[in-house]
Structure formats: structure tokens, C-alpha cells
Steps between C-alpha positions, in 0.01 A plus 500: 500500500390682186268322259744560214820429693721250314725422799317167555591324178288196421251560781190559294284287730482689826216288632248765404199367319276715287124474531327309220364698208134588546256285308316684220152610600253345254204686361193340351705364210783391730764697306537833679857616509630200308712563192787341316784686329718380215794739517694645207770233534250211473431307178225237505483241223156342530150603595431711811180459700438710811204518737635820654575829329806483276760766424737419214819696441692212341445276200244221453523264203159337543140582583403708804172426679409695815237710673684831477823590323725805494768493232806720534633708210812287447322163521426266212235228463513259206165325535135568575382701800169425676390699803209681659692827540820603319726804482743437215810710437752259347516285189258215424512270200178301524129540562362696796161421663417731790179636653641836616803601293733797525771533236768750595696714253812278509303183415561312175247224428522276195188284499123515533350671806162410657364727772189607686628848589817658364715809547787567261756772567645710216811332364395140564533260207263216413561295187194275492123502523308659784183313595252637753323234704164586657488487880246217505714289263818577695490198731509266203784675314730588789466174688848397605621150431288246681603145587406252228372247753288544811720594796521284809363699791588430862370695795768592751447667834706800605740278698580292190295189583260350250145605577 
């Protein structure tokens, strides 16, 4: 029987099970290969926080806080952006605080921009103040939102039991 043969209507489950997806291989930071994508058809109303890399092609009406962000040319963020590394190509209305910042030619930023290192392509638009932050002061200025109270910490073994 051909894989695309429609002669067996309604027989999607042929008893064949697919192997599970491979688990991501962590590096020292535990984030290798992990990323999240907000597609062009996605609109988020509220703040977005990601521990993995984030790729935004849709719209976010709220603040974005992540380790690394790539913004597509058609995307729009109405809120502040805080990240360690950013490649911005869409529209942002709000402040930007990034250690390593690349602003592509299609980018339109309305708001103040803080950075440690910056690259701006010809054609990019920034309507706000640019503020260079020294590398030694960077940890203080780019610190992502921290919990307001001390977190509860529990040690758990690899099999899920409390240690």
C-alpha cells in the first residue's frame, strides 16, 4: 500500500508508532538547541519571558524579556525589550536594553536604546536616545527581571525524587 493512498478512508492509525522526539542536548547553560517561535499569525497581549532563544515574527503587546531574540521584519513589539543578544528587524515602540545589539535596515525603533555593543545597518530608524553602557556596568543595567522575593529551592534527583 502506498503511503499516500486514500483507498483506506479513516484509517489514519495503522498501529505504527513513531519514535519519541530526541531530547535537546544541553550545553553548559542548559539551553543548546532550545528556541521558541512566535509565528506571524500570533498576537500576544501581555509580557513574554523566555529562558530559551526567542524568534518573533508576530505581534507582542507587552514587554519581552529573554536571553536572545531575533525579530522578523514584519513583527511588532509594543513594550520594552530586554535581552543579552538581539537582532532586530521589525517595529518596536518602547525601550530596548541589550548587551549585543544588531539593528537591521528594516527596523523601526521608537524609544530609548541601551547597549554594550551595537551594529546599525543603513536604512534602520531609531527615534530615541542611544546610551552606551560600559561592559563592567552591563550586568547591572541588563539584568532581566528578578523575583521580588527569595525563591524556594528544592533539590531533585534525576529520577524526580526529592534529594
